[in-house]
C-alpha positions as a Python dict, from the first residue, in 0.01 Angstrom:
ca = {
    (1, 'X'): (0, 0, 0),
    (2, 'X'): (107, -222, 282),
    (3, 'X'): (31, -589, 277),
    (4, 'X'): (-235, -555, 541),
    (5, 'X'): (-429, -305, 331),
    (6, 'X'): (-422, -539, 33),
    (7, 'X'): (-561, -821, 248),
    (8, 'X'): (-842, -597, 374),
    (9, 'X'): (-937, -498, 19),
    (10, 'X'): (-945, -862, -93),
    (11, 'X'): (-1153, -968, 207),
    (12, 'X'): (-1391, -674, 166),
    (13, 'X'): (-1446, -756, -198),
    (14, 'X'): (-1515, -1117, -106),
    (15, 'X'): (-1773, -1004, 159),
    (16, 'X'): (-1941, -786, -101),
    (17, 'X'): (-1969, -1074, -345),
    (18, 'X'): (-2103, -1305, -77),
    (19, 'X'): (-2357, -1038, 26),
    (20, 'X'): (-2475, -1002, -335),
    (21, 'X'): (-2521, -1381, -362),
    (22, 'X'): (-2732, -1389, -45),
    (23, 'X'): (-2937, -1094, -171),
    (24, 'X'): (-3000, -1264, -506),
    (25, 'X'): (-3118, -1587, -342),
    (26, 'X'): (-3336, -1390, -97),
    (27, 'X'): (-3499, -1196, -385),
    (28, 'X'): (-3573, -1507, -590),
    (29, 'X'): (-3805, -1651, -330),
    (30, 'X'): (-4055, -1430, -151),
    (31, 'X'): (-4020, -1440, 233),
    (32, 'X'): (-4297, -1524, 467),
    (33, 'X'): (-4495, -1743, 228),
    (34, 'X'): (-4659, -2066, 336),
    (35, 'X'): (-4550, -2381, 153),
    (36, 'X'): (-4864, -2375, -66),
    (37, 'X'): (-4832, -2002, -136),
    (38, 'X'): (-4473, -2062, -242),
    (39, 'X'): (-4577, -2345, -469),
    (40, 'X'): (-4847, -2125, -622),
    (41, 'X'): (-4596, -1839, -669),
    (42, 'X'): (-4357, -2072, -851),
    (43, 'X'): (-4632, -2212, -1071),
    (44, 'X'): (-4755, -1864, -1162),
    (45, 'X'): (-4415, -1715, -1237),
    (46, 'X'): (-4304, -2017, -1439),
    (47, 'X'): (-4620, -1999, -1645),
    (48, 'X'): (-4558, -1628, -1706),
    (49, 'X'): (-4199, -1707, -1812),
    (50, 'X'): (-4325, -1944, -2083),
    (51, 'X'): (-4547, -1662, -2221),
    (52, 'X'): (-4265, -1405, -2266),
    (53, 'X'): (-4171, -1291, -2619),
    (54, 'X'): (-3821, -1335, -2758),
    (55, 'X'): (-3759, -963, -2705),
    (56, 'X'): (-3855, -984, -2344),
    (57, 'X'): (-3638, -1288, -2292),
    (58, 'X'): (-3346, -1094, -2435),
    (59, 'X'): (-3421, -809, -2191),
    (60, 'X'): (-3388, -1044, -1892),
    (61, 'X'): (-3088, -1230, -2044),
    (62, 'X'): (-3244, -1573, -2104),
    (63, 'X'): (-3262, -1780, -2417),
    (64, 'X'): (-3580, -1952, -2522),
    (65, 'X'): (-3434, -2285, -2416),
    (66, 'X'): (-3348, -2161, -2071),
    (67, 'X'): (-3692, -2012, -2025),
    (68, 'X'): (-3859, -2332, -2147),
    (69, 'X'): (-3645, -2543, -1913),
    (70, 'X'): (-3727, -2326, -1611),
    (71, 'X'): (-4096, -2284, -1706),
    (72, 'X'): (-4151, -2663, -1734),
    (73, 'X'): (-4017, -2736, -1391),
    (74, 'X'): (-4276, -2885, -1154),
    (75, 'X'): (-4398, -2628, -900),
    (76, 'X'): (-4254, -2832, -604),
    (77, 'X'): (-3895, -2802, -734),
    (78, 'X'): (-3699, -2491, -660),
}
């Protein structure tokens, strides 16, 4: 490969990673919600997180401590 092709591959891989990061942050917060709807959504999902079984937490890749920490956050914090 020429040096130019190597640079293109590196830049393309960096663009893919950056795109995945943007998609993940976009998926974590529903679009088009009012401020209060977003607060309610956070409260609801965090409460559900606290009710998951250890097997369910393993499925999503969280420890009980991580789930507890996230679930106990106030609804106004992202």
